C-alpha positions, 0 to 999 in steps of 0.5 A: 377650340384647337388646344395645340393651336391654344398651347404654342408658346414663342420662345426668343432663341436669342435669350436661350443662347444668352442662357446657356452662354451665362450657364456655360462662363459659370461652370468655367468659372467654377471650376477656375476657381476649384483649379486656384483652390487645389494650388492654394492649398499646395503653395499653403503646404509648401508654406508649413514644410519650409516654415515649420521643417526646413528652416527649423532643421537648416538653423538647429544644423547651424546651432543658430535660433535667429538671424540678422541679414545686412538689409535689417531683416529677420529670421527666427524659429520660434516654438508653435503651439496648438491645441483643440478638444475634439468634441467626441473627447470634451467630457474626458478631456474635461475629467482630465482636467479636473483630475489634474487640478486645471478644472478653472480652465473649463468654462461653463455656461447655464443661459448665463456665463461661467468664466474660468475658476467658476467650475463648481459654482457652475454645476452647484447653480445647475443642481440647484435649478434642477432640483427645483423642477426646471428645464436647465441647459449647460455648455461646457467649453475650454477657450481656445487662447486659454487651452493654447496658453495652458498646453504652451505652458505645460510643455515648454515651462513645465516640462509637463505630458499632455495627453494628445488625443485628449486635447489635439495638441500639435507642436512645432517650430515655426518661422518668423522672417520680419522684413525692415520696410 
């Protein structure tokens, strides 16, 4: 038996060129996507600069916070608040909230969800279940909308300081343009 003769495989060269052509098209498409994503990021950066710096600064210099245009559209600059507790700072942030009397913002979860103002009940149940020798998983969190509202209230309404390093706070003026359609 001739093993060399038996191991010859017939390859359709037309198919291999189709595969190569499709692979090249895929690479070209991926490159275009990357370029488009980079361009989108640049456009978003320009939008942020215009919305949060350029227009608010110009309107502040003009002494106005809202402008109505002849076509019925309006330009308004409003405060914008953002906050997010970094995972590495969560225990420290929760401790700060509790110490400052805002522990009711913290949600506590032990296979069932505890809402705002139920922090003490969750801890008591967790301790009781652990005393019974049960393996219990606990998850504590602050809902992003609740945290954003809390930060807005503390800073703009009450004039209080909120530790930026614990809550990842971001405060800016943001431009809103309403067009008449």
